[in-house]
C-alpha positions as CSV (number, residue, x, y, z in Angstrom):
1,X,84.1,79.5,107.1
2,X,83.2,76.0,107.5
3,X,80.9,76.3,104.8
4,X,83.8,77.2,102.3
5,X,86.0,74.6,103.7
6,X,83.4,72.3,102.9
7,X,82.9,73.7,99.5
8,X,86.6,73.3,98.6
9,X,86.5,69.8,99.8
10,X,83.9,68.8,97.6
11,X,85.6,70.4,94.8
12,X,88.8,68.4,95.5
13,X,86.9,65.4,96.1
14,X,85.0,65.9,92.7
15,X,88.2,66.2,91.3
16,X,89.4,62.9,92.5
17,X,86.3,61.3,91.8
18,X,87.0,62.1,88.2
19,X,90.1,61.5,87.9
20,X,90.1,57.9,89.5
21,X,87.2,57.3,86.9
22,X,89.7,58.2,83.9
23,X,87.3,61.0,82.6
24,X,88.0,64.6,82.2
25,X,84.6,67.0,81.8
26,X,85.5,67.2,78.1
27,X,85.1,63.7,77.8
28,X,81.9,63.4,79.2
29,X,80.2,65.1,76.2
30,X,77.5,62.5,74.8
31,X,77.9,60.6,77.8
32,X,74.9,57.9,78.8
33,X,73.1,58.0,75.3
34,X,71.4,55.4,73.6
35,X,71.1,52.3,75.5
36,X,67.6,50.4,76.4
37,X,67.8,50.6,80.0
38,X,68.8,54.5,79.6
39,X,65.6,54.9,77.8
40,X,63.8,54.4,80.7
41,X,65.4,57.2,82.2
42,X,64.6,60.6,82.5
43,X,66.7,62.4,79.9
44,X,68.2,65.8,80.9
45,X,70.6,67.4,78.3
46,X,72.7,70.1,80.0
47,X,74.1,73.2,78.3
48,X,77.2,74.1,80.7
49,X,78.9,77.7,79.2
50,X,82.2,76.3,79.5
51,X,85.3,75.6,82.2
52,X,86.7,79.3,82.7
53,X,87.1,78.9,86.4
54,X,87.2,76.4,89.8
55,X,83.6,77.7,90.6
56,X,82.3,76.7,86.9
57,X,84.1,73.3,86.9
58,X,82.5,72.3,90.8
59,X,79.2,73.5,89.6
60,X,79.6,70.9,86.3
61,X,80.7,68.1,88.9
62,X,77.8,69.1,91.1
63,X,75.1,68.6,88.1
64,X,76.7,65.5,86.9
65,X,76.6,63.9,90.7
66,X,72.9,64.8,91.2
67,X,71.4,63.4,87.5
68,X,72.5,59.8,87.7
69,X,70.7,56.5,86.9
70,X,70.8,55.9,90.3
71,X,68.3,58.7,90.8
72,X,66.1,58.1,87.7
73,X,68.2,60.5,85.3
74,X,70.4,60.1,82.1
75,X,72.1,63.4,81.8
76,X,73.7,64.7,78.4
77,X,76.5,67.2,79.1
78,X,77.9,69.6,76.7
79,X,80.6,72.0,77.4
80,X,80.0,75.0,75.6
81,X,83.3,76.7,75.9
82,X,82.3,79.8,76.4
83,X,80.7,80.7,73.0
84,X,77.1,81.0,72.8
85,X,77.0,79.6,69.4
86,X,78.3,76.0,70.8
87,X,75.0,76.3,73.5
88,X,72.8,77.2,71.0
89,X,74.1,74.2,68.9
90,X,73.8,71.8,72.0
91,X,70.2,72.9,72.6
92,X,69.1,72.3,69.0
93,X,70.7,68.9,69.5
94,X,68.8,68.2,72.7
95,X,65.9,69.0,70.9
96,X,66.6,66.6,67.9
97,X,67.3,63.7,70.6
98,X,63.8,64.3,72.6
99,X,65.3,64.9,75.8
100,X,62.8,65.1,78.6
101,X,64.2,68.3,79.9
102,X,67.0,70.8,79.0
103,X,69.2,73.0,81.8
104,X,70.9,75.9,80.3
105,X,74.1,77.7,82.1
106,X,74.3,80.8,79.8
107,X,77.6,81.9,78.6
108,X,75.6,85.6,78.2
109,X,72.2,87.2,78.9
110,X,71.1,88.2,75.5
111,X,70.1,86.2,72.4
112,X,68.3,83.5,73.4
113,X,64.7,83.9,72.0
114,X,64.9,81.8,68.9
115,X,66.5,78.6,70.4
116,X,64.3,78.8,73.3
117,X,61.5,79.3,71.5
118,X,62.1,76.0,69.7
119,X,62.2,74.2,72.5
120,X,59.1,75.6,74.0
121,X,57.3,74.4,70.6
122,X,59.0,70.9,71.2
123,X,57.3,70.7,74.5
124,X,60.7,70.6,76.4
125,X,60.5,72.3,79.6
126,X,64.0,74.8,80.0
127,X,65.6,75.4,83.9
128,X,68.2,78.2,83.6
129,X,70.7,77.7,86.3
130,X,73.3,80.2,87.6
131,X,72.9,82.9,84.8
132,X,69.8,84.2,83.5
133,X,68.4,85.3,80.2
134,X,67.2,88.3,79.1
135,X,64.2,87.4,77.1
136,X,60.7,89.2,76.8
137,X,58.7,86.5,77.0
138,X,59.5,84.7,80.3
139,X,57.2,81.5,79.5
140,X,60.5,80.5,77.4
141,X,61.6,78.8,80.7
142,X,60.2,77.2,83.3
143,X,62.5,78.5,86.4
144,X,65.9,79.7,87.5
145,X,68.2,78.9,90.3
146,X,71.5,81.0,91.6
147,X,72.7,83.5,93.4
148,X,71.3,87.2,93.8
149,X,74.8,88.8,92.2
150,X,74.0,92.1,92.4
151,X,73.4,91.6,96.1
152,X,76.7,89.8,96.5
153,X,78.3,92.9,94.9
154,X,75.9,95.7,97.3
155,X,77.2,93.6,100.5
156,X,81.2,93.6,99.1
157,X,80.7,97.2,98.7
158,X,79.3,97.8,101.8
159,X,82.3,95.9,103.8
160,X,84.8,98.0,101.6
161,X,82.8,101.1,103.0
162,X,82.6,99.7,106.3
163,X,86.3,98.5,106.4
164,X,87.6,102.0,105.1
165,X,85.5,103.8,107.9
166,X,87.1,101.6,110.5
167,X,90.6,102.7,109.7
168,X,89.5,106.4,109.4
169,X,89.9,106.5,105.4
170,X,88.0,109.4,103.8
171,X,85.5,108.0,100.8
172,X,87.9,110.0,98.1
173,X,90.8,108.3,99.4
174,X,89.7,104.9,97.9
175,X,90.8,104.2,94.3
176,X,89.3,101.2,93.2
177,X,89.9,99.2,90.1
178,X,87.2,96.7,89.0
179,X,88.6,93.3,87.2
180,X,85.1,92.2,85.5
181,X,83.9,89.0,84.8
182,X,82.6,88.0,81.2
183,X,80.9,90.9,79.9
184,X,77.1,90.3,79.3
185,X,77.0,87.8,82.0
186,X,74.5,87.9,84.9
187,X,77.4,87.5,87.8
188,X,79.3,90.4,85.7
189,X,76.5,92.6,85.4
190,X,75.1,92.1,89.1
191,X,78.8,92.5,90.8
192,X,79.7,95.1,88.4
193,X,76.6,97.0,89.3
194,X,76.8,96.8,93.2
195,X,80.2,98.3,93.1
196,X,79.4,101.0,90.5
197,X,76.4,102.4,92.3
198,X,78.4,102.2,95.7
199,X,81.0,104.0,94.1
200,X,78.5,106.8,93.0
201,X,76.7,107.1,96.2
202,X,79.9,107.2,98.4
203,X,81.8,109.2,96.2
204,X,84.6,106.6,95.7
205,X,87.3,107.2,93.0
206,X,86.0,103.9,90.8
207,X,89.1,104.6,88.1
208,X,88.4,101.7,86.0
209,X,86.6,98.9,84.7
210,X,88.4,96.0,82.6
211,X,87.1,92.6,82.1
212,X,89.3,89.7,83.3
213,X,86.6,86.7,81.6
214,X,86.5,84.9,85.2
215,X,90.0,83.5,84.3
216,X,93.4,83.7,86.2
217,X,95.3,84.6,83.2
218,X,93.1,87.6,81.8
219,X,93.0,88.5,85.5
220,X,96.8,89.1,85.8
221,X,97.0,90.5,82.3
222,X,94.5,93.3,83.1
223,X,96.1,93.8,86.4
224,X,99.5,94.5,85.0
225,X,97.7,97.0,82.6
226,X,96.1,98.6,85.1
227,X,99.1,99.2,87.4
228,X,100.9,100.6,84.3
229,X,97.8,103.1,83.8
230,X,97.4,104.2,87.7
231,X,100.1,104.3,90.3
232,X,97.3,105.1,93.0
233,X,95.4,101.9,93.2
234,X,94.5,101.0,96.5
235,X,91.2,98.5,96.4
236,X,91.2,95.7,93.5
237,X,87.3,94.5,93.0
238,X,88.1,91.1,91.3
239,X,84.4,89.5,89.9
240,X,85.6,86.0,91.0
241,X,88.5,84.2,92.7
242,X,90.8,83.5,89.3
243,X,90.7,86.9,88.7
244,X,91.8,87.5,92.2
245,X,94.7,85.4,92.0
246,X,96.0,86.5,88.6
247,X,95.8,90.1,90.1
248,X,97.8,89.2,93.0
249,X,100.5,87.7,91.0
250,X,100.8,91.1,88.8
251,X,100.6,93.0,91.9
252,X,103.3,91.1,93.2
253,X,105.6,90.9,90.0
254,X,105.3,94.6,89.9
255,X,107.0,95.1,93.6
256,X,104.2,95.8,95.2
257,X,102.6,94.5,98.6
258,X,98.9,93.0,98.7
259,X,97.2,93.5,101.9
260,X,94.5,95.5,104.1
261,X,96.9,97.8,105.2
262,X,96.0,101.2,103.0
263,X,97.7,103.6,105.1
264,X,101.1,102.0,103.9
265,X,100.4,101.5,100.6
266,X,99.3,98.4,100.4
267,X,96.9,97.1,97.5
268,X,93.6,95.6,99.0
269,X,91.8,92.8,97.1
270,X,88.4,91.4,97.5
271,X,87.0,88.3,95.2
272,X,83.8,86.6,95.0
273,X,83.2,82.5,95.0
274,X,85.3,81.1,97.3
275,X,85.8,77.4,96.1
276,X,89.3,78.3,94.5
277,X,92.0,76.5,97.3
278,X,94.6,79.0,96.4
279,X,92.3,81.9,96.8
280,X,91.0,80.4,100.5
281,X,94.8,80.2,101.4
282,X,95.8,83.5,100.3
283,X,92.3,85.1,102.1
284,X,94.3,83.2,105.2
285,X,97.5,84.9,104.8
286,X,95.7,88.4,104.0
287,X,96.6,88.8,100.7
288,X,92.2,88.7,99.6
289,X,90.7,90.6,102.5
290,X,87.0,89.6,101.8
291,X,85.5,87.1,99.8
292,X,81.6,87.2,99.1
293,X,80.6,83.4,99.0
294,X,78.8,82.0,95.7
295,X,77.7,78.4,96.2
296,X,78.2,76.5,92.9
297,X,76.6,73.3,94.1
298,X,73.5,73.7,92.3
299,X,72.9,69.7,91.2
300,X,70.9,69.0,93.8
301,X,68.4,72.1,93.8
302,X,68.1,71.8,89.9
303,X,67.3,68.1,90.5
304,X,64.8,69.2,93.1
305,X,62.8,71.9,90.2
306,X,63.0,69.0,87.7
307,X,61.6,66.6,90.3
308,X,58.7,69.2,90.7
309,X,58.1,69.1,87.0
310,X,58.1,65.6,86.9
311,X,55.4,65.1,89.6
312,X,53.4,68.1,87.5
313,X,54.1,70.7,90.2
314,X,54.8,74.3,89.5
315,X,58.2,75.8,91.2
316,X,58.7,79.2,92.0
317,X,60.2,81.0,89.0
318,X,63.5,82.6,90.6
319,X,65.1,80.7,93.3
320,X,67.9,82.3,95.1
321,X,70.8,80.6,97.4
322,X,71.9,82.0,100.6
323,X,75.0,83.1,100.6
324,X,77.6,84.6,103.2
325,X,80.5,87.0,103.5
326,X,84.0,86.5,104.6
327,X,87.1,88.2,105.8
328,X,90.6,87.6,106.9
329,X,90.7,91.1,109.1
330,X,88.3,91.4,112.7
331,X,87.7,94.8,112.0
332,X,84.2,94.3,110.1
333,X,81.8,91.8,112.0
334,X,78.6,92.8,109.7
335,X,77.6,95.2,107.0
336,X,74.1,96.4,106.2
337,X,72.4,96.7,102.8
338,X,69.0,98.2,102.7
339,X,68.2,97.6,106.1
340,X,69.3,94.3,106.2
341,X,72.5,93.2,108.5
342,X,74.3,90.7,107.1
343,X,77.4,88.6,109.4
344,X,80.8,88.8,108.4
345,X,82.5,85.3,109.2
346,X,86.0,85.2,110.0
347,X,88.3,83.4,108.0
348,X,90.4,81.5,110.1
349,X,94.4,81.9,110.1
């Protein structure tokens, strides 16, 4: 739980720093361009997919904090506002500006072949962060760093299975809905696959999969619609914290109770990320029963990869972040995936 608290604190401190500087993320576009001193620095163009969640905001701040003049870098930041077309435009702008490196957090996996080819032809290495791209030619990017999203989903599914067994529920008694993330994103694909495979293997009733776009507003809207469609939902699998907050609001607005006592008609909510403070508070209250950690603080990791490239070294193609499970209920202390045991840490009340 200490790690979750630290992540939340980093987010809060980062927001405070941005407020104190009088700058928003959107205002950071086109910063640090053009002076004589900056031309001596290594210039990195960062195309962020948007600011749809607290995780994404923390990720952006981490990147901006890592690539600073004091470390020899000039960062040009572009917010894609959840649109691939904006990100493609940003990459082409970076190419025109002759940046030294491009960092891309892609909104979806497909549709990048042409623009990444343009970057390669210009001799600009591309580093992927968080999400991946689906391209036949893997030489279009230098390396990737982020989470194993399918493993996150499989660990969460293993937790659901273990908890259901601990309270004596049969597989066919689980009636699950999945509020998915942005369709086509790496996180959505992996977390959805982790649950769908487990549902098929265990005989769970996976009633619906509907995108909530990783936002609280859409999560609330989707959950309200699902409650009208189904009267027997007892597990809500939300693919990030913001969706979980919206789903909980919708469940309570419908007069139903959120919690882990499935035998008494409560609806259990599980989530991913562990960055949003409200979600952490909900977890302490037992409204979110389990959170799969997804660490957003990739700035230092990406900088280390760029440092290697600057030094003429070749980093590993894929660089995974170690992450954990946290639960507000003590019944399950570990889960097993493919013969590997993962500890479940308690969320302190």
